Short mmCIF file of the C-alpha atoms (twelve columns), coordinates in Angstrom:
data_MODEL
# 
_entry.id   MODEL 
# 
loop_
_atom_site.group_PDB 
_atom_site.id 
_atom_site.type_symbol 
_atom_site.label_atom_id 
_atom_site.label_alt_id 
_atom_site.label_comp_id 
_atom_site.label_asym_id 
_atom_site.label_seq_id 
_atom_site.Cartn_x 
_atom_site.Cartn_y 
_atom_site.Cartn_z 
_atom_site.pdbx_PDB_model_num 
ATOM 1   C CA . LYS A 1   180.582 6.570   -131.776 1 
ATOM 2   C CA . ALA A 2   177.679 4.704   -130.285 1 
ATOM 3   C CA . PHE A 3   174.144 4.718   -131.409 1 
ATOM 4   C CA . LEU A 4   170.765 3.789   -130.203 1 
ATOM 5   C CA . VAL A 5   168.608 1.300   -132.037 1 
ATOM 6   C CA . SER A 6   165.078 1.996   -130.530 1 
ATOM 7   C CA . ARG A 7   162.165 -0.280  -130.797 1 
ATOM 8   C CA . GLN A 8   158.415 0.641   -130.368 1 
ATOM 9   C CA . ASP A 9   158.409 -0.745  -126.779 1 
ATOM 10  C CA . GLY A 10  161.231 1.350   -125.722 1 
ATOM 11  C CA . LYS A 11  163.947 -1.248  -125.441 1 
ATOM 12  C CA . MET A 12  167.046 -1.464  -127.870 1 
ATOM 13  C CA . LYS A 13  166.977 -3.921  -130.816 1 
ATOM 14  C CA . LYS A 14  169.868 -6.499  -131.170 1 
ATOM 15  C CA . ILE A 15  171.726 -7.783  -133.731 1 
ATOM 16  C CA . LEU A 16  172.176 -11.516 -133.807 1 
ATOM 17  C CA . PHE A 17  175.056 -13.420 -135.294 1 
ATOM 18  C CA . VAL A 18  174.889 -16.945 -136.185 1 
ATOM 19  C CA . CYS A 19  177.083 -19.718 -136.741 1 
ATOM 20  C CA . ALA A 20  177.005 -23.357 -136.625 1 
ATOM 21  C CA . GLU A 21  179.090 -23.918 -133.273 1 
ATOM 22  C CA . ASN A 22  179.025 -20.396 -131.683 1 
ATOM 23  C CA . SER A 23  182.412 -20.998 -130.695 1 
ATOM 24  C CA . ALA A 24  184.765 -18.773 -132.951 1 
ATOM 25  C CA . ARG A 25  183.565 -16.189 -135.600 1 
ATOM 26  C CA . SER A 26  180.123 -15.104 -134.144 1 
ATOM 27  C CA . GLN A 27  181.460 -14.895 -130.820 1 
ATOM 28  C CA . MET A 28  184.043 -12.513 -132.293 1 
ATOM 29  C CA . ALA A 29  181.199 -10.401 -134.054 1 
ATOM 30  C CA . GLU A 30  179.529 -10.107 -131.052 1 
ATOM 31  C CA . ALA A 31  182.401 -8.830  -128.853 1 
ATOM 32  C CA . PHE A 32  183.125 -6.239  -131.534 1 
ATOM 33  C CA . PHE A 33  179.756 -5.033  -132.047 1 
ATOM 34  C CA . ASN A 34  179.380 -4.808  -128.314 1 
ATOM 35  C CA . SER A 35  182.775 -2.881  -127.805 1 
ATOM 36  C CA . MET A 36  182.077 -0.403  -130.608 1 
ATOM 37  C CA . ALA A 37  178.395 0.360   -130.157 1 
ATOM 38  C CA . LYS A 38  177.884 1.103   -126.457 1 
ATOM 39  C CA . LYS A 39  174.140 1.876   -126.573 1 
ATOM 40  C CA . ALA A 40  173.153 -0.916  -129.055 1 
ATOM 41  C CA . LYS A 41  173.655 -4.963  -128.254 1 
ATOM 42  C CA . ALA A 42  174.575 -7.899  -130.110 1 
ATOM 43  C CA . GLU A 43  174.182 -11.466 -129.319 1 
ATOM 44  C CA . SER A 44  175.387 -14.344 -130.874 1 
ATOM 45  C CA . ALA A 45  174.525 -18.115 -130.979 1 
ATOM 46  C CA . GLY A 46  174.943 -21.451 -132.973 1 
ATOM 47  C CA . THR A 47  172.643 -23.964 -134.680 1 
ATOM 48  C CA . LYS A 48  175.002 -26.737 -133.043 1 
ATOM 49  C CA . PRO A 49  176.656 -25.252 -130.093 1 
ATOM 50  C CA . ALA A 50  180.097 -26.238 -128.922 1 
ATOM 51  C CA . SER A 51  180.800 -26.854 -125.442 1 
ATOM 52  C CA . THR A 52  183.555 -23.988 -125.286 1 
ATOM 53  C CA . VAL A 53  184.690 -20.964 -127.184 1 
ATOM 54  C CA . ASN A 54  187.573 -21.977 -129.508 1 
ATOM 55  C CA . PRO A 55  190.766 -21.213 -127.440 1 
ATOM 56  C CA . LEU A 56  192.432 -19.482 -130.495 1 
ATOM 57  C CA . ALA A 57  189.465 -17.470 -130.922 1 
ATOM 58  C CA . VAL A 58  190.088 -16.216 -127.406 1 
ATOM 59  C CA . GLN A 59  193.661 -15.772 -127.898 1 
ATOM 60  C CA . VAL A 60  193.546 -13.524 -131.273 1 
ATOM 61  C CA . MET A 61  190.738 -11.103 -129.493 1 
ATOM 62  C CA . LYS A 62  193.013 -10.973 -126.370 1 
ATOM 63  C CA . ASP A 63  195.575 -9.882  -128.704 1 
ATOM 64  C CA . ILE A 64  194.018 -6.735  -129.428 1 
ATOM 65  C CA . GLY A 65  192.467 -6.142  -125.966 1 
ATOM 66  C CA . ILE A 66  188.941 -7.654  -126.199 1 
ATOM 67  C CA . ASP A 67  188.585 -10.740 -123.271 1 
ATOM 68  C CA . ILE A 68  186.086 -13.266 -124.424 1 
ATOM 69  C CA . CYS A 69  187.279 -16.059 -122.055 1 
ATOM 70  C CA . ARG A 70  184.350 -15.999 -120.154 1 
ATOM 71  C CA . ALA A 71  181.787 -16.244 -123.332 1 
ATOM 72  C CA . LYS A 72  179.637 -19.544 -123.640 1 
ATOM 73  C CA . PRO A 73  178.506 -20.803 -126.772 1 
ATOM 74  C CA . LYS A 74  174.645 -20.648 -126.975 1 
ATOM 75  C CA . MET A 75  171.978 -22.510 -128.911 1 
ATOM 76  C CA . LEU A 76  169.838 -20.295 -131.190 1 
ATOM 77  C CA . THR A 77  166.255 -19.759 -130.356 1 
ATOM 78  C CA . PHE A 78  162.874 -18.335 -131.704 1 
ATOM 79  C CA . LYS A 79  163.285 -15.806 -128.761 1 
ATOM 80  C CA . MET A 80  166.771 -14.652 -130.214 1 
ATOM 81  C CA . ILE A 81  165.267 -14.209 -133.692 1 
ATOM 82  C CA . ASN A 82  162.116 -12.377 -132.935 1 
ATOM 83  C CA . SER A 83  163.980 -9.976  -130.795 1 
ATOM 84  C CA . SER A 84  166.782 -9.359  -133.215 1 
ATOM 85  C CA . LYS A 85  166.643 -6.195  -135.783 1 
ATOM 86  C CA . ARG A 86  169.008 -8.125  -138.021 1 
ATOM 87  C CA . ILE A 87  170.488 -11.668 -138.184 1 
ATOM 88  C CA . ILE A 88  173.941 -12.156 -139.848 1 
ATOM 89  C CA . THR A 89  175.051 -15.668 -140.501 1 
ATOM 90  C CA . MET A 90  179.021 -16.042 -140.581 1 
ATOM 91  C CA . GLY A 91  179.308 -18.133 -143.625 1 
ATOM 92  C CA . CYS A 92  177.859 -21.382 -142.612 1 
ATOM 93  C CA . THR A 93  174.275 -20.985 -143.848 1 
ATOM 94  C CA . ASP A 94  171.995 -23.521 -142.703 1 
ATOM 95  C CA . SER A 95  168.465 -23.042 -144.045 1 
ATOM 96  C CA . LYS A 96  167.004 -24.305 -140.926 1 
ATOM 97  C CA . ALA A 97  169.022 -21.825 -138.936 1 
ATOM 98  C CA . CYS A 98  166.380 -19.426 -138.860 1 
ATOM 99  C CA . PRO A 99  163.029 -20.578 -140.161 1 
ATOM 100 C CA . GLY A 100 160.056 -18.735 -140.425 1 
ATOM 101 C CA . THR A 101 161.468 -15.093 -139.570 1 
ATOM 102 C CA . MET A 102 160.648 -11.811 -140.887 1 
ATOM 103 C CA . THR A 103 164.026 -10.491 -139.418 1 
ATOM 104 C CA . PRO A 104 166.512 -9.529  -142.318 1 
ATOM 105 C CA . THR A 105 169.232 -11.856 -142.509 1 
ATOM 106 C CA . GLU A 106 172.524 -11.861 -144.378 1 
ATOM 107 C CA . ASP A 107 175.267 -14.066 -144.765 1 
ATOM 108 C CA . TRP A 108 178.945 -12.522 -144.508 1 
ATOM 109 C CA . GLY A 109 180.532 -15.819 -146.192 1 
ATOM 110 C CA . ILE A 110 183.431 -15.749 -143.717 1 
ATOM 111 C CA . ASP A 111 185.884 -18.701 -143.850 1 
ATOM 112 C CA . ASN A 112 185.644 -21.163 -140.762 1 
ATOM 113 C CA . PRO A 113 189.014 -20.973 -139.068 1 
ATOM 114 C CA . ALA A 114 188.448 -24.037 -136.716 1 
ATOM 115 C CA . GLY A 115 191.282 -26.639 -136.990 1 
ATOM 116 C CA . LYS A 116 193.501 -23.905 -138.666 1 
ATOM 117 C CA . SER A 117 196.429 -21.715 -137.785 1 
ATOM 118 C CA . VAL A 118 196.456 -18.608 -135.173 1 
ATOM 119 C CA . GLU A 119 197.277 -16.804 -138.372 1 
ATOM 120 C CA . LYS A 120 194.010 -17.860 -140.100 1 
ATOM 121 C CA . PHE A 121 192.341 -16.872 -136.823 1 
ATOM 122 C CA . ARG A 122 193.959 -13.560 -136.981 1 
ATOM 123 C CA . GLU A 123 192.823 -12.818 -140.620 1 
ATOM 124 C CA . VAL A 124 189.257 -14.170 -139.815 1 
ATOM 125 C CA . ARG A 125 189.163 -11.620 -136.651 1 
ATOM 126 C CA . ASP A 126 190.304 -8.659  -138.861 1 
ATOM 127 C CA . VAL A 127 187.472 -9.428  -141.615 1 
ATOM 128 C CA . ILE A 128 185.055 -9.381  -138.918 1 
ATOM 129 C CA . LYS A 129 186.058 -6.175  -137.323 1 
ATOM 130 C CA . GLU A 130 185.973 -4.589  -140.699 1 
ATOM 131 C CA . LYS A 131 182.497 -6.018  -141.462 1 
ATOM 132 C CA . VAL A 132 181.240 -5.012  -138.041 1 
ATOM 133 C CA . GLU A 133 182.711 -1.362  -138.419 1 
ATOM 134 C CA . PHE A 134 180.673 -1.107  -141.727 1 
ATOM 135 C CA . LEU A 135 177.502 -2.634  -140.113 1 
ATOM 136 C CA . ILE A 136 177.568 0.124   -137.144 1 
ATOM 137 C CA . LYS A 137 178.060 2.845   -139.674 1 
ATOM 138 C CA . GLU A 138 175.052 1.426   -141.801 1 
ATOM 139 C CA . LEU A 139 172.671 1.139   -138.843 1 
ATOM 140 C CA . GLU A 140 173.749 4.815   -137.661 1 
ATOM 141 C CA . ASN A 141 172.916 6.020   -141.061 1 
ATOM 142 C CA . SER A 142 169.669 4.312   -141.232 1 
ATOM 143 C CA . LYS A 143 168.292 5.304   -137.908 1 
ATOM 144 C CA . LYS A 144 165.463 2.826   -138.158 1 
# 
């Protein structure tokens, strides 16, 4: 079920997923959100972006039919922060990640799978999917 998050200027608000490298967890969250909520938009970024998305993140998403092979890690900017309805960090809370913003921020406390097995990536992927599904339902019900 798609939903529209409206803004006063008529544009959709965004959900911003943030982690340090923007190479696995936040990329997966962005992909899930954008595949489930057709009329809303998610974006992801990192405070210290990697040069590429983790190949295991690409693999475990492809396993369930979501292709993130063209995704690129992005640096978190104030423009991203200020244009977002909500900012969600993945468990790598950095007090400098989102300074000076009034945007609601929450941390999902998800383990970083970097350097771990493909099974750990699958486990993290499934946790992220569940949390994104819950977030979409919450946003649908809030109608803000």
